N, C-alpha and C positions, 0 to 999 in steps of 0.2 A: 608586486600590482599585477604581476602575468597571472599568477595564481588565481586570484579576484577575479580578474577577467575571463578567464577560461571557465571559472566556478558561475559566473553569472550566465554565460552562452549556454553551459549545459542545462542551468535551471530553466533559461529561454525556452530552449527547445523540447525539454520535457513536459513544460506548462503549455506548450501549444499543440501539443498531441504529435509532434513528429516521431516517425517510427522506422525503422530503418528497411528499405525495401526488402533485402534478403535475408532480414533477420526472422526469428521465430512470428509467425501469422503474417507475415509482410505480404504485400502485394506480387511481389517477385516468385517467392514459393507458391503461391496460388495459381500462378500461371505457367512454372516451369514443368517441361513435360505434358501439359495436359491441352496444348492449343494445336490442332492441324491446320497448315493453311492451303487451302485451296491451290489446285495445280496450275505453275504459270500458263499463260497462253504464246509469249514471245520471250526473247532473249533478255529483255528487261524485267519482264515477269519473274524468269527464271533467277536473276540477279537478285530482287529483291526476295523472293522467296528464300533464297539460300541465308541471305542475310537474316531474315526474322528466325527461320530454324537454327540460325547461329547462338542468336539471344533469348529463345524461348525452347529450344530442345524438339526432338520428335517425340510426337506423342504415339504411344502403343496404343492407348485407351483413351481417347481424347472427350476430354470435357464441356471443351469449345472448337469451334470452326472460325475460322478467320479467313474472311472475302475479301479482297483487295482490288480495286479499278484503277489503272494508272493511266492519266493524261499526261504525255508529254508533247511539249513545243518547242521549237527552235529559235534564236532571234540573234540576226545580226548583233557584235558586239563591238566591232571597230571597223573602220573602213579605210584605208588610205587613200594620198590624194588620186592613186591611180583608179579608185573605186574598187579595188578588189577588197574582199570581206578578210582580215585579219585574225576575227577573234569571233567565237560564238557564244552565246548562253543558252544551255540546256535547262529547262524549267520542267520541273515535275510535280502533279498533284497525285497523291494516294489516297482514296476514298476507300474508308474501311469499316467494316462491319464485325463484330464480334460476337458469334451465337453461341447458345446454348446446342450443343451436339443432340441430345434427347428431345427437346421441345421446340429447337428452332427458333425461341426467343432472343432476340437482340437483347444483348447486355449492354453493348457500347458502341456507338459509330459517330466517325468525324471523318475530318480531312486534313493531311498535313502537307505542304509545301514546301519547297527549297528550290534552288538554282544552283549552277557550278558553271566555269566555263573554261574553255579550252581555245587554244591559239590553232591558226591554220597557216603558220609562217612557213611551213617547211614543205616537204614534198608531200603528192597525193598520200601515200604509206603513213607519212608520217602523221599526216590530219587524221585519217582513217583512225590510226592508233592514240590519239588523243582524244578524239570522239568516242570509241570504245570504253579508254580510262575513265572519261567524265561521266559516261552513262555508270558506269559501276560505282564511283565514288557517289552519283545522286542517290544509287539505290541504297548503299549504304546509309546517307543521310537520312532518307525517307525509312528506312527500317527503324533505325536509332529513334528517331521521333515517336513512331507508332508505338514501339517496346514502351517508351516513355510517358506517354499518355495512358496506354492500357495500366503499366505499373501505377501510377499516378490516382487511376482513378478506383483503388481500392477493391476489387471485386469480392 
């Protein structure tokens, strides 16, 4: 019974045009080491570019240029009875454009957004460390979303 179910799943995936991202001719191979990311302007941009380069590689002869505009906001997440803020939400939006390096034509553009939270219950140093960790986690999430969208677009 299990073999039949597995066979049906495999047949369904091949019938719908499923193709592994990193398989021969997949979108992952089309982008790997072929994208150069615009230089960052600030710490958050640096974290995002680092994550994107970890996933896409560093291009020596880039076929594409990736530009990303970051928008970050912080909201109060929890306030205690004394009126002190105990939790923050860091909300990020990354608007990106993938262009052909030679022509400058836009191949894909879109936006991704997400959020992370961090606690402000400790000392000032602990809160600052939690904030910096939240920024890094958010940039990792946004980079993952950008790469997933690019790979799903089948360039």
